[in-house]
matplotlib code that plots the C-alpha trace (Angstrom):
import matplotlib.pyplot as plt

x = [14.1, 15.8, 15.5, 14.8, 16.7, 16.8, 15.7, 16.6, 15.7, 16.7, 16.1, 16.9, 13.7, 15.6, 17.3, 20.8, 23.2, 24.9, 22.9, 25.1, 26.9, 23.5, 22.2, 25.3, 24.7, 21.1, 22.2, 24.6, 21.7, 20.0, 23.1, 21.4, 18.8, 21.4, 25.1, 25.8, 25.8, 25.1, 24.6, 23.5, 22.2, 22.3, 22.0, 25.2, 25.3, 22.2, 23.6, 22.4, 25.3, 25.3, 27.9, 27.2, 29.0, 29.1, 30.3, 29.3, 28.1, 31.3, 33.4, 31.1, 30.1, 33.4, 34.7, 37.4, 35.0, 32.7, 35.5, 34.1, 30.5, 27.8, 24.1, 20.8, 18.8, 19.6, 18.4, 20.3, 20.0, 21.4, 21.1, 20.2, 20.2, 18.1, 18.6, 19.6, 22.9, 25.7, 26.7, 27.8, 25.8, 22.7, 23.5, 21.0, 19.9, 19.1, 19.5, 17.0, 16.8, 15.4, 15.4, 17.0, 15.2, 15.8, 13.4, 12.7, 10.5, 9.7, 7.4, 5.4, 4.2, 7.7, 7.4, 4.2, 5.3, 8.7, 7.0, 4.7, 7.5, 9.4, 6.3, 6.4, 9.9, 11.7, 15.0, 15.5, 19.2, 18.8, 16.5, 15.8, 12.5, 14.1, 14.6, 11.0, 10.0, 12.3, 10.7, 7.2, 8.1, 9.3, 6.1, 4.0, 5.9, 5.4, 1.7, 1.1, 4.1, 6.3, 3.8, 1.4, 3.3, 0.2, -0.9, 2.7, 2.6, -1.0, 0.3, 2.5, -0.3, -2.3, 0.4, 2.5, 1.6, 3.8, 5.7, 7.4, 8.6, 10.2, 12.3, 12.7, 14.8, 14.1, 16.8, 15.2, 15.8, 12.2, 12.0, 9.2, 8.6, 5.9, 4.5, 2.5, -1.2, -0.6, 1.9, 4.1, 7.0, 5.9, 8.7, 8.9, 9.3, 10.4, 11.2, 13.9, 15.9, 14.7, 15.3, 13.0, 14.1, 12.6, 13.9, 12.8, 13.0, 12.5, 15.6, 17.8, 16.3, 16.8, 20.5, 20.8, 17.8, 17.4, 13.8, 12.3, 8.7, 8.3, 5.2, 4.7, 4.0, 0.9, -0.3, -0.9, 0.5, 2.9, 5.0, 6.5, 8.9, 9.1, 10.9, 10.2, 6.9, 6.0, 2.7, 1.2, -1.6, -3.5, -2.8, -4.9, -7.1, -5.2, -5.4, -3.3, -1.1, 2.0, 4.8, 4.8, 8.3, 9.7, 9.1, 9.9, 13.4, 14.5, 14.0, 16.4, 15.4, 15.0, 12.7, 8.9, 7.9, 9.9, 11.4, 7.9, 6.6, 9.5, 9.5, 5.7, 6.2, 8.8, 6.5, 3.8, 6.2, 6.9, 3.1, 2.3, 5.4, 4.7, 7.9, 8.2, 10.9, 12.4, 15.2, 17.6, 18.9, 17.6, 20.2, 19.4, 20.9, 22.2, 21.4, 17.9, 16.6, 17.6, 14.2, 12.4, 14.7, 14.2, 10.4, 10.8, 12.9, 10.5, 7.6, 9.3, 11.2, 14.4, 17.6, 18.7, 22.4, 24.7, 26.2, 26.6, 28.0, 28.1, 31.5, 30.3, 27.2, 26.9, 23.7, 23.8, 20.1, 20.9, 23.8, 22.6, 24.6, 24.3, 28.1, 28.4, 25.8, 27.6, 31.0, 29.6, 27.6, 30.7, 32.5, 29.6, 29.5, 31.7, 30.5, 31.2, 31.5, 32.0, 28.3, 27.0, 28.7, 26.3, 23.3, 19.8, 19.6, 16.5, 17.9, 15.6, 15.6, 13.3, 12.6, 13.8, 13.9, 16.6, 18.3, 21.8, 23.1, 21.2, 22.6, 26.1, 25.5, 23.9, 27.0, 29.2, 26.9, 27.2, 31.0, 32.6, 35.3, 33.0, 29.7, 29.4, 25.7, 23.5, 20.3, 19.2, 15.5, 15.0, 12.2, 11.4, 9.4, 7.8, 5.4, 7.1, 7.8, 6.0, 5.6, 7.7, 7.7, 7.1, 7.2, 10.9, 12.1, 14.9, 13.1, 11.6, 11.6, 9.8, 12.7, 14.8, 12.4, 13.4, 9.8, 8.6, 11.3, 9.4, 5.8, 3.4, 0.0, -2.2, -1.4, -4.0, -4.5, -1.6, 1.0, 3.0, 2.0, 4.0, 5.5, 6.7, 8.3, 10.0, 11.4, 12.7, 14.3, 16.0, 17.3, 18.7, 20.0, 18.2, 16.0, 12.9, 11.8, 8.7, 7.4, 5.1, 1.5, 0.1, -2.7, -0.2, 1.2, -1.8, -2.6, 0.8, 0.4, -3.1, -4.2, -6.0, -4.4, -6.5, -3.9, -0.9, 0.7, 1.5, 1.6, 4.9, 3.4, -0.2, 0.0, -2.6, -1.3, -2.8, -2.2, -3.3, 0.3, 1.4, -1.3, -0.4, 3.3, 2.5, 0.5, 3.4, 5.8, 3.5, 3.3, 7.1, 7.4, 5.0, 7.0, 10.1, 11.6]
y = [-73.7, -70.5, -67.9, -66.8, -63.5, -59.9, -57.1, -53.4, -50.2, -46.6, -43.3, -39.6, -37.7, -34.6, -36.8, -35.8, -36.9, -40.2, -42.9, -45.9, -45.9, -46.1, -48.7, -50.9, -50.5, -51.5, -54.5, -55.5, -55.3, -58.1, -60.3, -62.9, -63.5, -64.7, -65.3, -66.9, -63.8, -60.1, -57.4, -53.8, -51.9, -48.1, -45.3, -43.3, -40.5, -41.9, -45.4, -48.5, -50.2, -53.6, -55.1, -58.6, -61.8, -64.7, -63.7, -61.6, -58.0, -56.6, -58.3, -58.0, -54.4, -53.3, -49.7, -50.9, -52.5, -49.4, -46.9, -44.0, -45.3, -42.9, -42.6, -41.2, -44.4, -48.1, -51.5, -54.3, -58.0, -60.7, -64.2, -67.4, -70.4, -73.2, -76.0, -73.9, -73.5, -71.6, -70.1, -66.4, -65.4, -66.1, -63.4, -60.5, -57.9, -59.1, -56.6, -56.2, -53.4, -50.4, -51.9, -54.0, -56.0, -58.3, -60.8, -62.6, -65.6, -68.8, -69.5, -72.7, -73.1, -72.7, -75.8, -74.8, -71.1, -72.2, -74.6, -71.8, -69.4, -72.0, -72.7, -69.0, -69.4, -67.9, -69.8, -70.0, -69.8, -71.0, -73.0, -70.2, -68.5, -65.1, -65.5, -66.2, -63.1, -61.0, -62.3, -61.7, -58.2, -57.5, -59.0, -56.8, -53.7, -54.6, -55.1, -52.0, -49.8, -48.5, -45.8, -48.3, -50.5, -51.4, -53.4, -54.8, -56.3, -57.3, -59.3, -61.2, -61.9, -63.4, -66.0, -66.7, -68.8, -68.4, -65.8, -62.8, -59.6, -57.5, -54.3, -52.8, -49.9, -48.2, -46.5, -43.1, -43.7, -44.7, -47.2, -49.8, -52.3, -54.9, -57.6, -60.5, -60.8, -63.2, -60.9, -63.9, -61.5, -57.9, -55.4, -52.1, -48.6, -45.3, -41.7, -39.5, -36.4, -36.4, -40.1, -43.1, -46.7, -50.1, -53.3, -56.8, -55.9, -52.6, -53.3, -52.8, -49.3, -48.4, -49.3, -46.0, -44.1, -45.0, -44.5, -43.6, -44.7, -47.6, -48.9, -52.2, -52.6, -54.8, -57.8, -57.0, -53.5, -51.6, -48.7, -46.4, -43.5, -41.5, -38.1, -36.3, -38.2, -41.6, -43.5, -46.6, -48.5, -51.8, -53.9, -56.9, -57.8, -59.1, -62.7, -62.6, -65.5, -64.1, -66.6, -67.3, -68.8, -65.4, -64.3, -67.7, -67.9, -65.8, -62.2, -60.2, -60.0, -56.3, -56.4, -55.8, -57.1, -60.3, -60.3, -60.1, -63.0, -65.3, -64.4, -65.2, -68.5, -69.4, -68.4, -70.6, -73.6, -73.1, -72.8, -76.2, -78.0, -81.7, -82.8, -81.6, -79.0, -79.8, -77.3, -76.9, -74.2, -72.7, -72.5, -70.9, -72.2, -68.8, -66.4, -66.5, -68.6, -66.1, -64.4, -67.8, -69.0, -65.7, -66.3, -70.0, -68.8, -66.2, -68.6, -71.4, -69.5, -71.2, -69.2, -68.4, -69.3, -68.2, -71.7, -71.7, -68.9, -68.5, -68.1, -66.3, -64.8, -67.4, -69.5, -73.2, -73.3, -71.4, -73.6, -75.2, -78.6, -81.0, -81.4, -77.6, -77.5, -80.2, -78.5, -75.2, -76.7, -78.5, -75.2, -72.9, -72.7, -72.4, -74.2, -73.1, -76.3, -74.3, -73.2, -76.5, -79.4, -81.5, -79.4, -80.4, -78.3, -77.1, -76.4, -74.0, -73.5, -71.3, -74.1, -77.4, -78.5, -81.0, -81.2, -81.0, -78.5, -79.9, -83.5, -82.2, -79.8, -82.6, -84.8, -81.9, -81.2, -84.8, -84.8, -84.5, -82.3, -79.9, -79.7, -82.6, -82.0, -84.3, -84.1, -82.5, -81.5, -79.9, -77.3, -76.0, -72.7, -73.7, -76.5, -79.5, -78.9, -81.7, -80.4, -78.9, -75.1, -74.1, -70.3, -69.8, -71.6, -74.1, -77.5, -78.6, -82.4, -84.4, -86.8, -83.9, -83.0, -84.3, -84.7, -86.5, -89.1, -90.3, -89.4, -89.8, -88.9, -85.9, -83.7, -84.2, -81.0, -79.6, -81.8, -84.9, -88.1, -89.0, -92.1, -90.0, -87.5, -90.3, -91.7, -88.3, -87.8, -91.2, -90.5, -87.2, -88.8, -86.4, -87.0, -85.3, -83.0, -80.8, -78.6, -75.6, -76.7, -75.2, -73.5, -71.4, -69.7, -67.4, -67.0, -65.3, -63.3, -62.2, -63.2, -66.0, -68.6, -67.2, -64.4, -66.7, -69.3, -72.3, -74.8, -76.2, -77.3, -78.0, -79.1, -76.6, -74.6, -71.2, -71.5, -74.1, -75.0, -75.4, -78.0, -79.8, -79.9, -81.2, -84.1, -85.0, -84.9, -87.0, -89.6, -89.6, -90.0, -92.9, -94.7, -94.1, -92.2]
z = [-63.4, -62.1, -59.7, -56.3, -56.5, -55.5, -57.8, -57.5, -59.4, -58.8, -60.6, -59.9, -60.7, -62.0, -64.6, -63.6, -60.9, -60.2, -58.4, -59.2, -55.8, -54.0, -56.4, -55.6, -51.9, -52.1, -54.2, -51.5, -49.1, -51.1, -51.3, -49.1, -51.8, -54.3, -54.1, -57.5, -59.7, -59.7, -62.3, -63.0, -66.1, -66.3, -68.7, -69.3, -71.8, -73.6, -73.9, -72.1, -70.3, -68.5, -66.1, -64.8, -63.9, -61.5, -58.0, -55.1, -55.5, -54.0, -56.7, -59.7, -59.1, -57.5, -57.7, -60.1, -62.5, -62.3, -62.7, -64.8, -64.7, -63.8, -64.4, -63.1, -63.6, -63.1, -62.3, -60.6, -59.6, -57.3, -58.7, -57.0, -59.4, -58.0, -60.5, -63.6, -65.2, -63.6, -66.8, -66.2, -69.3, -67.3, -64.8, -65.0, -66.1, -69.7, -72.5, -75.4, -78.0, -76.2, -72.6, -70.0, -67.3, -64.3, -62.8, -59.5, -59.5, -61.4, -64.3, -63.6, -67.2, -68.7, -70.9, -72.6, -73.1, -74.4, -76.9, -78.1, -78.6, -80.6, -82.7, -83.6, -84.9, -81.9, -81.3, -77.5, -76.5, -72.9, -70.7, -68.2, -67.8, -67.8, -71.6, -72.0, -70.2, -72.4, -75.6, -74.2, -73.2, -76.8, -78.2, -75.8, -76.9, -80.6, -80.0, -77.8, -77.9, -75.1, -74.4, -73.0, -70.6, -68.8, -71.8, -72.1, -68.6, -69.2, -72.1, -69.7, -67.3, -70.2, -70.8, -67.8, -64.8, -61.8, -59.7, -61.5, -60.0, -62.8, -62.9, -66.3, -67.5, -70.9, -72.9, -72.2, -68.4, -67.6, -64.7, -64.3, -61.5, -61.8, -59.5, -60.7, -59.9, -57.1, -55.3, -54.4, -53.6, -53.5, -53.9, -51.9, -53.2, -51.6, -52.4, -50.8, -51.7, -55.3, -55.9, -56.2, -55.2, -55.7, -54.0, -53.1, -49.4, -47.6, -45.4, -48.4, -49.1, -45.4, -45.8, -47.8, -46.4, -42.7, -41.5, -44.9, -45.4, -47.8, -49.6, -51.3, -55.0, -54.7, -56.7, -60.3, -60.0, -62.2, -60.8, -63.4, -63.0, -66.2, -66.1, -62.8, -62.2, -60.8, -61.3, -59.8, -61.7, -61.4, -64.5, -63.6, -60.6, -57.6, -56.6, -53.4, -52.7, -50.9, -50.2, -46.5, -46.8, -47.5, -43.9, -42.5, -43.9, -46.8, -45.9, -43.7, -40.0, -40.3, -43.3, -43.0, -39.6, -40.1, -36.6, -35.0, -37.1, -36.4, -32.7, -32.7, -34.3, -31.7, -28.8, -30.4, -30.5, -26.8, -26.0, -27.7, -26.4, -26.0, -24.2, -20.6, -20.5, -17.1, -17.6, -20.5, -22.7, -26.0, -28.8, -32.2, -35.5, -36.7, -38.1, -39.4, -36.5, -33.8, -33.6, -33.4, -30.7, -28.7, -29.0, -27.8, -24.9, -23.9, -24.1, -22.3, -19.6, -20.6, -21.1, -24.7, -25.1, -28.0, -28.1, -31.9, -34.0, -37.7, -39.3, -42.4, -44.0, -46.8, -46.9, -47.5, -48.6, -51.8, -52.8, -56.1, -55.8, -52.8, -52.5, -52.2, -49.5, -47.5, -47.9, -46.7, -43.9, -42.4, -42.0, -41.4, -37.6, -34.6, -31.4, -27.9, -25.7, -22.5, -23.0, -24.4, -22.6, -20.5, -21.4, -22.5, -25.7, -27.4, -30.9, -32.7, -36.5, -38.6, -41.2, -42.4, -46.0, -46.8, -43.4, -44.7, -42.2, -39.3, -39.7, -39.7, -36.8, -34.7, -35.2, -33.9, -30.9, -29.7, -30.2, -26.8, -28.2, -30.0, -28.1, -25.6, -25.1, -23.0, -25.1, -28.4, -28.9, -32.3, -32.7, -36.2, -36.2, -39.5, -40.6, -42.3, -46.0, -47.7, -51.3, -54.0, -54.8, -58.4, -57.7, -57.0, -53.9, -54.1, -53.3, -56.5, -56.0, -53.3, -52.9, -51.5, -48.7, -45.2, -44.0, -47.2, -46.9, -43.8, -44.5, -47.5, -46.0, -45.3, -42.4, -39.5, -37.5, -39.4, -37.7, -38.5, -36.7, -33.6, -35.2, -38.1, -35.8, -33.9, -37.2, -38.3, -34.9, -35.1, -38.6, -37.3, -34.2, -31.9, -28.8, -30.4, -33.2, -33.5, -36.3, -36.1, -36.9, -40.2, -38.4, -36.3, -39.3, -40.1, -36.3, -35.8, -39.0, -37.9, -41.3, -43.1, -45.2, -48.1, -48.6, -48.4, -50.6, -48.3, -51.1, -49.9, -46.6, -47.7, -51.3, -52.2, -55.2, -56.1, -59.9, -62.5, -63.6, -60.0, -59.5, -62.7, -61.8, -58.3, -59.7, -61.9, -59.0, -56.9, -59.6, -59.9, -56.1, -56.1, -58.8, -56.8, -59.8]

ax = plt.figure().add_subplot(projection="3d")
ax.plot(x, y, z, "-o")
ax.set_aspect("equal")
plt.show()
């Protein structure tokens, strides 16, 4: 289905003053979470207004398009379509009588919920889970009223299986932010100078309020800002399953201790190194792998060399069509042969899902005119992705996964067998490849796997619908479908 996105909410507690410029800036700070579309809803002179479209934030929410717009409360969204339609009408926020809302996540039991709504006579206009949430919010309000939003979001929890972080703006300016009971992607909140802000990552809030203290909205919690007051309540008991891939790849380096985690995983890769190092250089695949490469360099004693430079900030991982990913991967990096030629290169990446970018990059590194390297040893500071994600990440089919194209067993000691690693290395045309063992993830986090969702590397899903969908995908893979 759809989205792994960014959600934003802002409100001035006094009820007057324009917060739209700050809202746009926070939204720009979450551009990396979705580059397909963007949008914002706000209250202006008592009327709910929405501006949304396909495109980057700077284009959709430009000063020209927002000329004359102002408001004291707003929500916003950056859209990342995984396999859903690129129809601009699917950009968020979605508007309903009395409220607008935006959503980050993925509903694993979409099919059954959609069938149930149709059986009630509701005609669905799209095939995206955002529409389902809108109908369920309307139902919850009809059953409980807008004065009891705790019951409204409890209504969602009684029906939905999956990941859903929601920001909602009522037409009286009331702001709500809700995180599902599993806390797959907990948003942050902060207050400063008479304003309250909510965002998918604390770094985006720090873009407008440097150094401000942020707090998470926890699993199953509803944060409401009504008038001059804010309130946090527990809607349902928490069942923690935070997405470990958020910190591995998706979040900004300056968000919530991400740098330390990635650097720690890089050091762990150096500690368990199987191939004798015997010299060489460490090169990061920019930009999200820089921290892991720094950790690997520190742990191995090898120099970190900026031999590859990113040409632009776009991310190939979130391109929805393979041909788009290949096009972008081919023009994504500049190589510096004066630093690479003749070198034994330890090429560090933060994760590896499909391998599209890596295959193209390896070809260029071997090319005498572009890289001219002597050896390439790939080190991935993440366990091998062996299973689909049904909670919002963009690898829904087993056949797309690099590691599963070469392996169909159970991880022993959290690592791929040597013969499988050799096969992957041969396919990529590199001298060797290593992945971070599964057990090293919680060690670096100083946490147990119990509080993490690691289904994409373990096949152990935290929700019933996730387990059912995985069984279906496994059967398809075995049939070669």
